N, C-alpha and C positions, 0 to 999 in steps of 0.2 A: 382304382389302387396300384401300386406295384406287387405282383405279385411274385412271385420267384419258384422253379422248384427244383429242388432237393431230388438229380440223375446220377441213378444206379451205372449206368448203361443206355448206350442208342446200338443199335443196329437193320441196317437198310436190308433188302431180301428175303425174310426169312418166311418158308411156308410152312412152318410148323406154329405161331402163334396167329389165327386165322383165315379163311378164305384168300388164296390167288400172294402173292407178293406183298407182303407186307411189310415197313417202316416200322419198327417195333423199343420205347421208347420201358423201362424198365426202371419206375423210384425208387428212391429211396428213401426206406425208415416202414417199420411194420410195430405195433405193437399186438399185434393176435397173433404172431408168433407159434402157426401149427407146426403140430410135432410132425417131421419127419416133410419137411415143410421143403419144397423142389432149392428155393431160394434163399437158403440163410443168412450168406452177408450181403441181403436188404435188411434184412432188420432192424439196425441201427439208426440213429436217425441222426447223425454227426453226420455237417454237410460234404460232400459226397464232390458235386460239378453240383455247382448254383446255376438255374438257367430261367430268364426270364421266358416270360410264352411268345415273347417274338424271336428272340430267337434260337429257343425251341422248334420250330415256323420256321425258319431259313433251315435248317440243320436235313427238317422233312422235304423240306419245296427243293432240297437240290437232289431230292429224289425222288420227288413225285412221277415224272416220266416214267418212273417206272415200275409202281407202287401202287397197288389195288388198296389200301387203304395203312392203314395206321392205325397199331394195337399199344395197349399201353396194362403195363401190367408190374407189379412191384417181387416185395415188399407189398404194401397195399396206394396205390393210391389214391385211395378219398379219404388219408389221414393229411392226403392235399391238394381236398378237390376246391375250393377256390381256386387256385392258382390253376389244377388243372383245368376248370371249365373254364378259365380262360383262355390255356393253351388251344381247347379244344374247337370254342367259336371262332379260332380265330382261323384252321381248319374248315371247317362246318365251311366258312363267309371265305376260307378265298381258293380253295380248290371245289372236287368233285370226289375227293379218296373218300373213304370208309372209316369206319371209330368203331371197336373192340373196346374193350375194358376187363380186365379180369379181377374181381375185386371180392376177398374174405367174405362181406355183410350179405344175408341174404336181399335183392332188393325191398324188401318193406321198411328194414332198416334203413336204407339211404335217404330215402326225401326228409332224414329228422337230421340225419349230418349238414352241418353248412359249407353252402355248397353244392350239398348231395340230387338237388333238382335239378338245375342249371349243371351237371357234369351228366343226368340221363338225358336230360332234354336235345347230344350233343352225340350221344348215342344208339348208331345202328345195334352190334353186339353185347347181348351183357353177358359177363358167368362168372355169375354169384358166390356167395358158397361158401363157408371155411373149409379147405382140405383136411380131411378125414385119412391118416392114411388106412387105418382098418378093411377102411372101404377102396384100394388105389383103384381109378381106374384108367389114366391115361389113356383113353381117347374119345375122340370129338371134340376138342378143346378144355376137356372136364379133368382133374388131375383126382378125385374122387367121388364118386357114386352119384353124390351128395348134391353134392357142386350141381346148378341149372344152368343153363343154356337158354335167355332171354331173346325173343326174336323185337328189338322196339322199331323198328323202323322193317317196310317190306324190303329193302334190299335181301338179306339172305333166307335161305330156307335150311329143316333142315339136315336135305340132303346134302346142300353146301361146306356141312364138313361132315360127313361122308367120306372124303377120297382126304382128307388133310393127312394128313404123316406124321406117326404119334412124335418123330424128336427125332433131330440130323445136328448135324458137325460142319460147321462152316469154318473154311479161315480164311483168315484174312491177310490183306495184303502187306502186313507187316507182320505175319508171321504165327498172329495168335492163332489160339485155335478158342470158337466156339463150340456147347453144347447145350441145347436149346430144343423145348417140347417136353412134354412128360411124362413119355413111354418107355418109361425108366433108364432116363437119359441123366439124371442126380439135378444138380443144381447148375445155372447159370455161371461159365465158370470162361478166362478170357488170361492171356500172358500171353508173353513176347519181349 
């Protein structure tokens, strides 16, 4: 099948979005729209940057030698689960990069989603559950304390999350400023 992903932003070299240096993919579109969400600009489903899984892989591959893994966030990545599953299968087949996925769905809801089982089959680390502003946590990859971290493969353990920064500010070669993470940094922003 010919799937395309609606991509909000790409960020190579993040340390606040999972263990090690990560290539982060933020997908565009989220119907859940949790109050207080860090990335409200990712909610609209309007096309932003459409990329087929192979094209997205080429972006990741260019940074793969300096990356521990790929993190997919959003928006809601599982709103694009079939295309996401195709992309993750490419990552898994062509590299040793780890895969982390953030979702507003609970783990028990994901298998019923179209493409949900295929996404889970490729994922090492899953952060699942809706963000609840009144339970803001901002550490160990959980935006709120109700969210759960699921280690779906033996690649990572809880101690791998203990030293992660809760946020980061990065300046791109073009002068753009990107704030990312969960520790009170607010939304993903860029400009330049």
